C-alpha positions, 0 to 999 in steps of 0.5 A: 323513537324517529326512524332516523334517531334509531339509525344513527343510534344504531350505529354507535351500538356494537354489530349484532346488539340489535338481534338481541336487544331494543332500543327503547329510550334515547336521552343526550346532553352536552356530555352523555349519551343515554340508549336505553336497550331492553333484552328480547325475550328471544330463545338461543337456535341451539335451544328452539326444541327444549322447554326453558323456564326463564328466570328473568333479566338482570336489572339495568346498568349504565356502561361508562367506559365504552369504546367506539 
C-alpha cells in the first residue's frame, strides 16, 4: 500500500486502532470502502512477563455500521 493511501485511510479509523491492527488491503467502489485489517500478535503490557498461549484470532467480520 502506498503511504498516502495509508495516511488517508488511517484518518477514517478510530484513534489508536493501528496500535493493534495493520492495514493489509484497501479496496473501494462508488458506494463502499473496504479496509482489511490484520490483528498484531502483541501482548498487553500487564502480561509482558507472563507466558501466554495463543488460541488464534477470530474469523474476519464485516463492520457495516461504522459511524464517521
